[in-house]
A tleap script that builds the chain and sets N, CA, C and O, in Angstrom:
source leaprc.protein.ff14SB
mol = sequence {
  NMET LYS VAL LEU ASP HIE LEU GLN ILE GLN
  GLN LYS ILE LYS ARG ILE ALA TYR GLU ILE
  PHE GLU LYS ASN TYR ASP THR GLN LYS LEU
  PHE LEU VAL GLY ILE ASN ILE MET VAL MET
  PRO LEU HIE ASN CYS PHE LEU SER CASN
}
set mol.1.N position { -2.618 14.106 -13.320 }
set mol.1.CA position { -2.563 13.023 -12.358 }
set mol.1.C position { -3.722 12.069 -12.643 }
set mol.1.O position { -4.847 12.508 -12.884 }
set mol.2.N position { -3.449 10.783 -12.616 }
set mol.2.CA position { -4.440 9.762 -12.905 }
set mol.2.C position { -4.808 9.013 -11.633 }
set mol.2.O position { -3.938 8.638 -10.846 }
set mol.3.N position { -6.096 8.801 -11.440 }
set mol.3.CA position { -6.576 8.001 -10.310 }
set mol.3.C position { -6.611 6.546 -10.762 }
set mol.3.O position { -7.175 6.219 -11.806 }
set mol.4.N position { -6.005 5.688 -9.967 }
set mol.4.CA position { -5.936 4.273 -10.312 }
set mol.4.C position { -7.192 3.542 -9.859 }
set mol.4.O position { -7.777 3.869 -8.826 }
set mol.5.N position { -7.595 2.557 -10.634 }
set mol.5.CA position { -8.721 1.729 -10.213 }
set mol.5.C position { -8.207 0.588 -9.335 }
set mol.5.O position { -7.003 0.459 -9.114 }
set mol.6.N position { -9.133 -0.238 -8.836 }
set mol.6.CA position { -8.789 -1.304 -7.892 }
set mol.6.C position { -7.735 -2.263 -8.462 }
set mol.6.O position { -6.770 -2.605 -7.779 }
set mol.7.N position { -7.921 -2.687 -9.696 }
set mol.7.CA position { -6.991 -3.631 -10.326 }
set mol.7.C position { -5.605 -3.007 -10.476 }
set mol.7.O position { -4.598 -3.669 -10.223 }
set mol.8.N position { -5.546 -1.760 -10.879 }
set mol.8.CA position { -4.256 -1.086 -11.047 }
set mol.8.C position { -3.528 -0.938 -9.717 }
set mol.8.O position { -2.307 -1.083 -9.657 }
set mol.9.N position { -4.269 -0.650 -8.656 }
set mol.9.CA position { -3.650 -0.536 -7.331 }
set mol.9.C position { -3.082 -1.886 -6.906 }
set mol.9.O position { -1.968 -1.956 -6.386 }
set mol.10.N position { -3.849 -2.967 -7.127 }
set mol.10.CA position { -3.359 -4.309 -6.799 }
set mol.10.C position { -2.086 -4.625 -7.564 }
set mol.10.O position { -1.146 -5.184 -6.999 }
set mol.11.N position { -2.043 -4.273 -8.849 }
set mol.11.CA position { -0.857 -4.541 -9.668 }
set mol.11.C position { 0.348 -3.761 -9.147 }
set mol.11.O position { 1.453 -4.300 -9.090 }
set mol.12.N position { 0.147 -2.510 -8.769 }
set mol.12.CA position { 1.249 -1.683 -8.250 }
set mol.12.C position { 1.781 -2.262 -6.943 }
set mol.12.O position { 2.992 -2.350 -6.745 }
set mol.13.N position { 0.870 -2.656 -6.054 }
set mol.13.CA position { 1.295 -3.227 -4.768 }
set mol.13.C position { 2.048 -4.534 -4.976 }
set mol.13.O position { 3.056 -4.787 -4.315 }
set mol.14.N position { 1.558 -5.365 -5.898 }
set mol.14.CA position { 2.240 -6.630 -6.197 }
set mol.14.C position { 3.640 -6.376 -6.746 }
set mol.14.O position { 4.585 -7.066 -6.364 }
set mol.15.N position { 3.784 -5.397 -7.635 }
set mol.15.CA position { 5.089 -5.065 -8.197 }
set mol.15.C position { 6.037 -4.565 -7.121 }
set mol.15.O position { 7.211 -4.935 -7.106 }
set mol.16.N position { 5.538 -3.727 -6.223 }
set mol.16.CA position { 6.362 -3.229 -5.110 }
set mol.16.C position { 6.817 -4.386 -4.238 }
set mol.16.O position { 7.971 -4.426 -3.813 }
set mol.17.N position { 5.909 -5.340 -3.964 }
set mol.17.CA position { 6.261 -6.512 -3.147 }
set mol.17.C position { 7.369 -7.324 -3.816 }
set mol.17.O position { 8.308 -7.762 -3.152 }
set mol.18.N position { 7.260 -7.524 -5.134 }
set mol.18.CA position { 8.307 -8.265 -5.842 }
set mol.18.C position { 9.628 -7.518 -5.805 }
set mol.18.O position { 10.679 -8.141 -5.654 }
set mol.19.N position { 9.602 -6.209 -5.938 }
set mol.19.CA position { 10.838 -5.420 -5.887 }
set mol.19.C position { 11.490 -5.525 -4.516 }
set mol.19.O position { 12.710 -5.655 -4.416 }
set mol.20.N position { 10.689 -5.468 -3.464 }
set mol.20.CA position { 11.233 -5.613 -2.106 }
set mol.20.C position { 11.865 -6.987 -1.949 }
set mol.20.O position { 12.960 -7.109 -1.400 }
set mol.21.N position { 11.182 -8.022 -2.428 }
set mol.21.CA position { 11.720 -9.378 -2.341 }
set mol.21.C position { 13.017 -9.505 -3.135 }
set mol.21.O position { 13.996 -10.060 -2.636 }
set mol.22.N position { 13.031 -8.994 -4.369 }
set mol.22.CA position { 14.210 -9.112 -5.228 }
set mol.22.C position { 15.419 -8.417 -4.629 }
set mol.22.O position { 16.539 -8.911 -4.765 }
set mol.23.N position { 15.223 -7.289 -3.974 }
set mol.23.CA position { 16.329 -6.532 -3.405 }
set mol.23.C position { 16.772 -7.064 -2.045 }
set mol.23.O position { 17.833 -6.691 -1.546 }
set mol.24.N position { 15.959 -7.937 -1.445 }
set mol.24.CA position { 16.259 -8.439 -0.098 }
set mol.24.C position { 16.176 -9.952 -0.004 }
set mol.24.O position { 15.927 -10.488 1.076 }
set mol.25.N position { 16.379 -10.650 -1.114 }
set mol.25.CA position { 16.184 -12.108 -1.134 }
set mol.25.C position { 17.102 -12.852 -0.180 }
set mol.25.O position { 16.761 -13.947 0.267 }
set mol.26.N position { 18.247 -12.290 0.140 }
set mol.26.CA position { 19.194 -12.976 1.023 }
set mol.26.C position { 19.087 -12.513 2.479 }
set mol.26.O position { 19.897 -12.912 3.316 }
set mol.27.N position { 18.109 -11.686 2.778 }
set mol.27.CA position { 17.905 -11.178 4.128 }
set mol.27.C position { 17.151 -12.212 4.965 }
set mol.27.O position { 16.176 -12.802 4.499 }
set mol.28.N position { 17.606 -12.429 6.200 }
set mol.28.CA position { 16.957 -13.406 7.076 }
set mol.28.C position { 15.625 -12.886 7.618 }
set mol.28.O position { 14.647 -13.629 7.691 }
set mol.29.N position { 15.594 -11.606 7.998 }
set mol.29.CA position { 14.373 -10.996 8.522 }
set mol.29.C position { 14.173 -9.651 7.838 }
set mol.29.O position { 15.125 -8.908 7.596 }
set mol.30.N position { 12.923 -9.357 7.535 }
set mol.30.CA position { 12.591 -8.085 6.899 }
set mol.30.C position { 11.326 -7.556 7.553 }
set mol.30.O position { 10.312 -8.251 7.602 }
set mol.31.N position { 11.381 -6.339 8.052 }
set mol.31.CA position { 10.229 -5.724 8.698 }
set mol.31.C position { 9.733 -4.573 7.830 }
set mol.31.O position { 10.502 -3.688 7.454 }
set mol.32.N position { 8.459 -4.594 7.524 }
set mol.32.CA position { 7.823 -3.496 6.803 }
set mol.32.C position { 6.920 -2.776 7.793 }
set mol.32.O position { 6.049 -3.388 8.410 }
set mol.33.N position { 7.130 -1.489 7.939 }
set mol.33.CA position { 6.390 -0.718 8.920 }
set mol.33.C position { 5.691 0.430 8.206 }
set mol.33.O position { 6.287 1.127 7.384 }
set mol.34.N position { 4.437 0.609 8.530 }
set mol.34.CA position { 3.678 1.721 7.965 }
set mol.34.C position { 3.109 2.572 9.083 }
set mol.34.O position { 2.895 2.096 10.198 }
set mol.35.N position { 2.872 3.818 8.776 }
set mol.35.CA position { 2.297 4.733 9.752 }
set mol.35.C position { 0.940 5.188 9.221 }
set mol.35.O position { 0.844 5.764 8.138 }
set mol.36.N position { -0.097 4.920 9.997 }
set mol.36.CA position { -1.448 5.331 9.620 }
set mol.36.C position { -1.704 6.694 10.230 }
set mol.36.O position { -1.818 6.821 11.449 }
set mol.37.N position { -1.796 7.720 9.387 }
set mol.37.CA position { -2.024 9.075 9.895 }
set mol.37.C position { -3.493 9.478 9.818 }
set mol.37.O position { -3.867 10.571 10.242 }
set mol.38.N position { -4.310 8.603 9.285 }
set mol.38.CA position { -5.739 8.899 9.183 }
set mol.38.C position { -6.406 8.620 10.526 }
set mol.38.O position { -6.183 7.570 11.130 }
set mol.39.N position { -7.212 9.548 10.983 }
set mol.39.CA position { -7.937 9.369 12.235 }
set mol.39.C position { -9.140 8.468 12.009 }
set mol.39.O position { -9.505 7.677 12.879 }
set mol.40.N position { -9.756 8.590 10.836 }
set mol.40.CA position { -10.914 7.770 10.505 }
set mol.40.C position { -10.752 7.269 9.075 }
set mol.40.O position { -10.029 7.874 8.283 }
set mol.41.N position { -11.418 6.171 8.741 }
set mol.41.CA position { -11.358 5.680 7.369 }
set mol.41.C position { -11.818 6.762 6.389 }
set mol.41.O position { -12.702 7.560 6.702 }
set mol.42.N position { -11.222 6.779 5.231 }
set mol.42.CA position { -11.497 7.809 4.240 }
set mol.42.C position { -12.971 7.878 3.878 }
set mol.42.O position { -13.508 8.968 3.683 }
set mol.43.N position { -13.637 6.726 3.786 }
set mol.43.CA position { -15.037 6.744 3.391 }
set mol.43.C position { -15.900 7.487 4.403 }
set mol.43.O position { -16.960 7.996 4.039 }
set mol.44.N position { -15.477 7.563 5.664 }
set mol.44.CA position { -16.240 8.299 6.672 }
set mol.44.C position { -16.187 9.798 6.433 }
set mol.44.O position { -17.089 10.518 6.860 }
set mol.45.N position { -15.151 10.284 5.762 }
set mol.45.CA position { -15.026 11.705 5.495 }
set mol.45.C position { -16.100 12.200 4.538 }
set mol.45.O position { -16.408 13.392 4.510 }
set mol.46.N position { -16.664 11.300 3.762 }
set mol.46.CA position { -17.625 11.692 2.742 }
set mol.46.C position { -19.061 11.415 3.140 }
set mol.46.O position { -19.980 11.697 2.370 }
set mol.47.N position { -19.272 10.865 4.330 }
set mol.47.CA position { -20.634 10.607 4.790 }
set mol.47.C position { -21.214 11.867 5.413 }
set mol.47.O position { -20.544 12.541 6.196 }
set mol.48.N position { -22.423 12.177 5.080 }
set mol.48.CA position { -23.064 13.354 5.693 }
set mol.48.C position { -23.709 12.963 7.012 }
set mol.48.O position { -24.146 11.826 7.187 }
set mol.49.N position { -23.764 13.892 7.920 }
set mol.49.CA position { -24.327 13.625 9.257 }
set mol.49.C position { -25.827 13.636 9.228 }
set mol.49.O position { -26.466 13.431 10.260 }
savepdb mol mol.pdb
quit
């Protein structure tokens, strides 16, 4: 498994956005919904008390 860097993540998200647009170009309304299951930001998990 490879960890992506910031630029690679941006490229993947941009590609996903284009795919969503291409598959739904004739749609009048499109709702994208995400579920945040994290209680705290990830960076807080690594901070020591």
